[in-house]
C-alpha positions as CSV (number, residue, x, y, z in Angstrom):
1,M,145.9,-76.5,-83.5
2,L,143.4,-78.7,-81.7
3,S,140.5,-77.3,-83.8
4,A,142.4,-77.9,-87.0
5,L,143.3,-81.4,-86.0
6,A,139.7,-82.1,-85.0
7,F,138.4,-80.9,-88.4
8,F,141.1,-83.0,-90.1
9,F,139.5,-86.1,-88.6
10,V,136.0,-84.9,-89.3
11,M,136.8,-84.5,-93.0
12,T,138.8,-87.6,-93.2
13,S,135.8,-89.5,-91.9
14,Y,133.5,-87.9,-94.4
15,Y,135.7,-88.3,-97.4
16,I,136.2,-92.0,-96.7
17,I,132.5,-92.6,-97.0
18,R,131.7,-89.9,-99.6
19,P,132.9,-92.0,-102.6
20,V,131.0,-95.0,-101.1
21,R,127.8,-92.9,-101.3
22,D,128.6,-91.5,-104.7
23,Q,129.2,-94.9,-106.3
24,L,125.6,-95.7,-105.4
25,S,124.3,-92.7,-107.3
26,G,126.7,-93.4,-110.1
27,A,125.2,-96.9,-110.3
28,V,121.7,-95.5,-111.0
29,G,122.5,-92.2,-112.8
30,S,121.0,-88.7,-112.5
31,T,117.4,-89.9,-113.0
32,S,117.3,-91.2,-109.4
33,L,118.9,-88.1,-107.9
34,P,115.5,-86.2,-107.4
35,L,114.4,-89.3,-105.4
36,F,117.6,-89.3,-103.3
37,Y,117.5,-85.5,-102.6
38,G,113.7,-85.5,-102.0
39,A,114.2,-88.2,-99.3
40,V,117.0,-86.1,-97.8
41,F,114.9,-83.0,-97.8
42,V,112.0,-84.7,-96.0
43,V,114.4,-86.1,-93.4
44,M,116.0,-82.7,-92.8
45,L,112.6,-81.1,-92.2
46,L,111.7,-83.8,-89.7
47,L,115.1,-83.4,-87.9
48,T,115.0,-79.6,-87.7
49,P,112.8,-79.5,-84.5
50,V,114.7,-82.5,-83.1
51,F,118.0,-80.6,-83.4
52,G,116.3,-77.4,-82.1
53,L,115.2,-79.4,-79.0
54,L,118.8,-80.7,-78.4
55,V,120.3,-77.2,-78.8
56,A,117.6,-75.6,-76.6
57,R,117.9,-78.1,-73.7
58,F,121.5,-79.4,-73.6
59,P,124.9,-77.7,-73.1
60,R,127.5,-77.7,-75.9
61,K,129.6,-80.7,-74.6
62,R,126.6,-83.0,-74.4
63,L,125.3,-81.9,-77.7
64,L,128.6,-82.7,-79.4
65,G,128.9,-86.1,-77.6
66,W,125.4,-87.3,-78.4
67,S,125.4,-86.1,-82.0
68,Y,128.8,-87.5,-83.0
69,G,128.2,-90.7,-81.0
70,F,125.0,-91.3,-82.9
71,F,126.7,-91.1,-86.3
72,I,129.6,-93.4,-85.1
73,L,127.1,-96.1,-84.2
74,C,125.3,-95.7,-87.5
75,L,128.6,-96.2,-89.4
76,L,129.2,-99.4,-87.6
77,A,125.6,-100.5,-88.3
78,F,126.0,-100.0,-92.1
79,V,129.0,-102.4,-92.4
80,P,126.9,-105.6,-92.7
81,A,124.5,-103.8,-95.1
82,F,127.3,-103.0,-97.6
83,M,128.6,-106.6,-97.3
84,A,125.2,-107.6,-98.7
85,Q,124.9,-104.7,-101.3
86,D,124.4,-107.1,-104.2
87,R,121.5,-108.8,-102.5
88,I,119.9,-105.6,-101.2
89,G,120.3,-103.6,-104.5
90,A,122.2,-100.4,-105.3
91,R,119.0,-98.4,-105.6
92,E,117.4,-99.5,-102.3
93,L,120.7,-99.2,-100.3
94,G,121.5,-96.0,-102.2
95,V,118.4,-94.2,-101.0
96,I,119.0,-95.1,-97.4
97,F,122.8,-94.5,-97.4
98,F,122.6,-91.4,-99.5
99,V,120.1,-89.8,-97.1
100,W,122.2,-90.8,-94.1
101,V,125.5,-89.6,-95.5
102,S,123.9,-86.3,-96.5
103,V,122.5,-85.9,-92.9
104,F,125.9,-86.9,-91.5
105,N,127.8,-84.3,-93.6
106,L,125.4,-81.5,-92.9
107,F,124.9,-82.0,-89.2
108,V,128.4,-83.1,-88.3
109,V,130.2,-80.3,-90.3
110,S,127.6,-77.6,-89.4
111,L,127.7,-78.4,-85.7
112,F,131.5,-78.3,-85.8
113,W,131.5,-74.8,-87.3
114,S,128.7,-73.6,-84.9
115,F,131.0,-74.7,-82.1
116,M,133.9,-72.8,-83.7
117,A,131.8,-69.6,-84.0
118,D,130.9,-70.1,-80.3
119,I,134.5,-70.1,-79.0
120,F,136.2,-67.6,-81.3
121,S,135.4,-63.9,-81.7
122,S,134.9,-62.2,-85.1
123,G,138.5,-60.9,-85.2
124,Q,140.0,-64.3,-84.2
125,A,137.8,-66.0,-86.7
126,R,139.2,-64.0,-89.6
127,Q,142.7,-64.9,-88.4
128,V,142.3,-68.6,-87.7
129,F,139.2,-70.0,-89.6
130,S,141.1,-70.3,-92.8
131,L,143.8,-72.3,-90.9
132,I,141.2,-74.5,-89.2
133,A,139.6,-75.0,-92.6
134,L,143.0,-76.0,-93.9
135,G,143.1,-78.8,-91.4
136,G,139.8,-79.9,-92.9
137,M,141.2,-79.7,-96.4
138,A,144.1,-81.8,-95.3
139,G,141.6,-84.4,-94.1
140,A,139.7,-84.0,-97.4
141,V,142.9,-84.9,-99.2
142,F,144.0,-87.6,-96.8
143,G,140.6,-89.3,-96.8
144,P,140.5,-90.0,-100.6
145,L,144.1,-91.2,-100.5
146,V,143.3,-93.7,-97.7
147,T,140.2,-94.7,-99.7
148,R,142.2,-95.1,-102.9
149,L,144.6,-97.4,-101.1
150,L,142.2,-99.4,-98.9
151,V,139.3,-100.0,-101.3
152,Q,141.5,-102.2,-103.5
153,L,142.7,-104.2,-100.5
154,I,139.7,-104.5,-98.2
155,G,136.7,-103.6,-100.3
156,V,133.9,-101.0,-99.6
157,A,132.2,-102.2,-96.4
158,P,135.3,-102.1,-94.1
159,L,135.9,-98.5,-95.1
160,L,133.0,-97.6,-92.9
161,L,134.8,-98.9,-89.8
162,V,137.9,-96.7,-90.7
163,S,135.5,-93.7,-91.0
164,A,134.0,-94.4,-87.6
165,I,137.5,-94.4,-86.0
166,A,138.4,-91.1,-87.5
167,L,135.1,-89.5,-86.3
168,G,135.7,-90.9,-82.8
169,L,139.1,-89.2,-82.7
170,S,137.5,-86.0,-83.8
171,L,134.9,-86.2,-81.0
172,M,137.7,-86.7,-78.4
173,L,139.4,-83.6,-79.5
174,L,136.2,-81.5,-79.6
175,L,135.3,-82.6,-76.1
176,Q,138.8,-81.6,-74.9
177,L,138.4,-78.2,-76.6
178,S,135.0,-77.7,-75.0
179,I,136.3,-78.5,-71.5
180,R,139.2,-76.1,-72.0
181,Y,137.0,-73.2,-73.1
182,D,134.5,-73.9,-70.4
183,R,137.2,-73.2,-67.8
184,Q,137.7,-69.7,-69.1
185,P,136.1,-66.7,-67.4
186,G,132.8,-65.7,-69.0
187,S,132.4,-69.0,-70.9
188,R,128.8,-70.0,-71.5
189,G,129.6,-73.6,-72.7
190,E,127.9,-75.2,-69.7
191,E,124.6,-73.3,-70.4
192,A,122.0,-74.6,-72.7
193,I,121.3,-72.1,-75.5
194,G,117.5,-72.3,-74.9
195,G,114.9,-70.6,-77.1
196,S,112.3,-72.0,-79.4
197,L,112.5,-75.4,-81.2
198,W,111.5,-73.6,-84.4
199,A,113.9,-70.6,-84.0
200,G,116.0,-71.6,-87.0
201,I,112.9,-71.4,-89.3
202,K,111.5,-68.2,-87.7
203,E,114.8,-66.3,-87.9
204,L,115.0,-67.0,-91.6
205,W,112.1,-64.6,-92.1
206,S,113.1,-62.0,-89.5
207,R,116.9,-61.7,-90.0
208,P,118.2,-60.2,-93.3
209,F,121.6,-61.9,-93.0
210,L,120.0,-65.3,-92.8
211,R,117.7,-64.6,-95.8
212,Y,120.8,-63.6,-97.8
213,M,122.6,-66.7,-96.7
214,A,119.7,-68.9,-97.6
215,L,119.5,-67.4,-101.1
216,L,123.3,-67.7,-101.5
217,M,123.0,-71.4,-100.4
218,L,120.4,-72.0,-103.1
219,F,122.3,-70.3,-105.9
220,G,125.6,-72.0,-105.0
221,D,123.8,-75.4,-104.6
222,G,122.3,-74.9,-108.1
223,I,125.7,-74.7,-109.7
224,G,127.2,-77.5,-107.7
225,T,124.3,-79.9,-108.1
226,L,124.2,-79.3,-111.8
227,A,127.7,-80.5,-112.1
228,Y,127.1,-83.4,-109.8
229,A,124.1,-84.6,-111.8
230,L,126.2,-84.6,-115.1
231,V,128.9,-86.5,-113.3
232,A,126.5,-89.2,-112.2
233,D,125.4,-89.7,-115.8
234,Y,129.0,-90.0,-116.9
235,A,129.8,-92.5,-114.2
236,K,126.8,-94.6,-115.0
237,A,127.8,-94.7,-118.7
238,H,131.5,-95.5,-118.2
239,F,131.9,-97.6,-115.0
240,T,130.1,-100.9,-114.2
241,S,131.8,-102.0,-111.0
242,T,131.4,-100.7,-107.4
243,V,135.2,-100.4,-107.0
244,A,135.7,-98.5,-110.3
245,R,133.0,-96.0,-109.5
246,T,134.3,-95.5,-105.9
247,S,137.8,-94.9,-107.3
248,F,136.5,-92.4,-109.9
249,Y,134.6,-90.3,-107.4
250,N,137.6,-90.5,-105.0
251,D,139.9,-88.9,-107.7
252,L,137.4,-86.1,-108.3
253,D,137.4,-85.3,-104.5
254,L,141.2,-85.4,-104.5
255,A,141.6,-82.9,-107.3
256,T,139.0,-80.6,-105.7
257,N,140.6,-80.7,-102.3
258,L,144.1,-80.0,-103.6
259,L,142.7,-76.8,-105.1
260,G,141.1,-76.0,-101.8
261,V,144.4,-76.5,-100.0
262,V,146.2,-74.1,-102.4
263,L,143.5,-71.5,-101.7
264,Q,143.7,-71.9,-97.9
265,L,147.5,-71.4,-98.1
266,S,147.4,-68.4,-100.3
267,L,144.5,-66.2,-101.3
268,T,141.9,-67.0,-98.6
269,P,143.7,-65.9,-95.4
270,W,144.9,-62.7,-97.1
271,L,141.4,-61.9,-98.3
272,L,139.7,-62.5,-95.0
273,V,142.2,-60.6,-92.9
274,R,142.9,-57.6,-95.2
275,R,139.6,-57.2,-97.0
276,G,137.0,-58.9,-94.7
277,A,134.9,-62.0,-94.8
278,G,132.4,-60.5,-97.2
279,W,134.8,-60.7,-100.0
280,G,135.2,-64.4,-99.3
281,L,131.6,-64.7,-100.6
282,V,131.9,-62.4,-103.5
283,V,135.1,-63.7,-105.2
284,P,133.9,-67.3,-105.6
285,S,130.6,-66.1,-107.1
286,L,132.6,-64.0,-109.7
287,V,134.8,-67.0,-110.4
288,N,131.8,-69.2,-111.0
289,L,130.3,-66.5,-113.3
290,V,133.4,-66.3,-115.5
291,L,133.9,-70.1,-115.6
292,L,130.3,-70.8,-116.6
293,A,130.2,-68.1,-119.2
294,G,133.4,-69.7,-120.7
295,V,131.9,-73.2,-120.7
296,A,128.7,-71.9,-122.3
297,L,130.8,-70.5,-125.2
298,I,133.3,-73.4,-125.4
299,G,130.8,-76.2,-125.1
300,G,131.5,-79.8,-123.9
301,G,134.8,-80.8,-125.5
302,S,136.6,-83.6,-123.8
303,V,139.9,-83.3,-121.9
304,P,142.0,-85.9,-120.0
305,F,141.5,-86.0,-116.2
306,F,143.3,-88.5,-114.0
307,G,143.3,-90.9,-116.9
308,Y,139.6,-90.4,-117.7
309,K,138.2,-88.7,-120.8
310,M,135.7,-86.3,-119.5
311,P,133.6,-83.3,-120.9
312,L,135.2,-80.0,-120.2
313,L,132.3,-78.9,-118.0
314,L,132.9,-81.8,-115.7
315,A,136.7,-81.7,-115.5
316,V,137.0,-78.0,-115.0
317,M,133.7,-76.7,-113.6
318,L,133.2,-79.3,-111.0
319,V,136.7,-79.1,-109.5
320,I,137.0,-75.3,-109.5
321,T,133.5,-74.5,-108.2
322,R,133.9,-77.0,-105.4
323,G,137.5,-76.0,-104.7
324,F,136.5,-72.4,-104.2
325,A,133.4,-73.4,-102.2
326,Y,135.5,-75.4,-99.7
327,G,138.7,-73.3,-99.9
328,M,137.2,-69.8,-99.6
329,T,133.4,-69.6,-99.2
330,K,133.1,-71.9,-96.3
331,P,135.6,-70.2,-93.9
332,A,134.2,-66.8,-94.9
333,V,130.6,-67.9,-94.1
334,D,131.6,-69.3,-90.8
335,A,133.5,-66.1,-89.9
336,L,130.4,-64.1,-90.5
337,Y,128.4,-66.3,-88.2
338,T,130.6,-65.1,-85.3
339,R,128.8,-61.7,-85.7
340,V,125.2,-63.0,-84.9
341,P,123.6,-64.1,-81.6
342,R,124.4,-67.5,-80.2
343,E,121.0,-69.1,-80.9
344,T,121.4,-68.0,-84.6
345,R,124.8,-69.7,-84.8
346,Y,123.3,-73.1,-84.0
347,K,119.7,-73.1,-85.0
348,G,119.5,-70.6,-87.9
349,K,122.8,-71.7,-89.4
350,N,121.9,-75.4,-89.1
351,F,118.5,-74.9,-90.8
352,I,120.0,-73.2,-93.8
353,E,122.8,-75.7,-94.1
354,T,120.5,-78.7,-93.9
355,A,116.8,-78.2,-94.9
356,V,117.4,-75.1,-97.2
357,W,120.4,-76.8,-98.9
358,R,118.5,-80.0,-99.6
359,F,115.5,-78.1,-100.8
360,G,117.8,-76.6,-103.4
361,D,119.0,-80.1,-104.3
362,V,115.5,-81.3,-105.0
363,V,114.6,-78.3,-107.2
364,V,117.9,-78.4,-109.1
365,T,118.0,-82.1,-109.8
366,S,114.4,-82.1,-110.9
367,A,115.0,-79.2,-113.2
368,V,118.1,-80.7,-114.7
369,S,116.3,-84.0,-115.4
370,G,113.5,-82.1,-117.0
371,L,115.8,-80.0,-119.1
372,R,117.8,-83.0,-120.2
373,M,114.6,-84.7,-121.3
374,L,113.8,-81.6,-123.4
375,G,117.2,-81.9,-125.1
376,W,119.3,-79.3,-123.3
377,G,123.0,-80.0,-123.6
378,I,126.0,-78.9,-121.5
379,G,126.3,-75.5,-123.2
380,G,122.6,-74.6,-122.5
381,L,122.8,-75.7,-118.9
382,A,126.0,-73.7,-118.4
383,L,124.3,-70.6,-119.9
384,L,121.5,-71.0,-117.4
385,G,124.1,-71.4,-114.6
386,T,125.7,-68.1,-115.7
387,G,122.5,-66.3,-114.8
388,V,122.4,-68.1,-111.4
389,A,126.0,-67.1,-110.8
390,T,125.2,-63.5,-111.5
391,L,122.4,-63.5,-108.9
392,A,124.8,-65.2,-106.5
393,A,127.4,-62.4,-106.8
394,V,124.7,-59.8,-106.1
395,V,123.4,-61.6,-103.0
396,A,127.0,-62.4,-101.8
397,R,127.7,-58.6,-101.8
398,R,124.6,-57.9,-99.7
399,A,125.2,-60.8,-97.3
400,G,128.8,-59.8,-96.4
401,W,127.7,-56.3,-95.4
402,S,124.2,-57.1,-94.0
403,P,123.0,-54.4,-91.6
404,D,122.0,-56.8,-88.9
405,L,125.6,-58.2,-88.4
406,A,127.4,-57.0,-85.3
407,P,130.4,-54.7,-86.0
408,D,133.4,-56.5,-87.2
409,E,136.6,-56.5,-85.1
410,R,139.7,-55.0,-86.6
411,V,142.5,-57.5,-87.0
412,P,145.7,-55.8,-86.0
413,T,148.7,-56.2,-88.4
414,G,152.3,-55.2,-88.2
415,E,154.1,-52.7,-90.4
416,D,155.0,-55.4,-92.9
417,G,151.3,-56.5,-93.1
418,T,151.7,-59.6,-91.1
419,L,149.3,-60.5,-88.3
420,S,150.2,-59.4,-84.8
421,R,150.1,-62.0,-82.1
């Protein structure tokens, strides 16, 4: 319960500032996304040894406190910058804030799940990670609702203060969890993880599971970033004000997260417990494959979406691919990380979910911009995405049953199929 509530506040904080970030990319269109993602990738590479240093030298509680505290202070520091957005310029402020929010998202969320993988066993993870993720999905729905209400009343800049308060509440709960688990016999929470600063990079080449996860991250990112780039072009063409763009991106997040909640309450917990976490990777890849193949055949006809007239690719592909990524893939991935060594949970996982992810963003956005200049339309891009989704399904199958994973724990169930307590 405490973990789910903590993740609720993490995601509430993120989804309050996410549309604030996205309205900046919507102001400049997809042509600037390679610049944005390139800057994020460089920052991620620079921060990798810094994060490795923190993980190697400091125990879990101090790592959480310093990391989350840093981002809370940054949120407060951005408030005056957004009050002067018109004078600074959307492009200039966009590069800085886009980079910072991307770092915020990846480090804060990745560190949260590394902590979860540290305090739960493999069997427990399959039972409770979908429920903890459901708490996050509730925050991902609540955050856009709060933003939708407040952005019209107080504007964009004060939203950052609200986000900082939510992140602070999350930090308090995580510290309470850390203290509680540190009191249990055999807990290693007071120990620094140790190891090399560059362990995250080194393990990528030596551990098959991490190689599969890196490839799966790149393929999944290719599909998601393709949709995001097309949305940025749509937003630039149809919305001229900061508030209108923020509300538009907020509605996209709301629809996506509602789908994620439905999955967390239905298919995901059944799949993880009865079929194993590996299937939580395979099923979303197959869904993406079918969806993209359909879009390639149907084309880009427009459909109504929250009062907007959008191409079919954006209204369907974006929401469903993201919904499955958040509602199924993410808890399955984090459950698998309970079956690797402790150093891998923090350093290897963090490197894949930061630097590798943003490397994929740079490659995909640059490729999309180039293909758009060559005259590729929605149908052609979807056909290319179908090939990527096929590769993702193959890699997902191998990742979920990688030979270097520790044996999975059997989750006991009753005669009626329900989980035993």
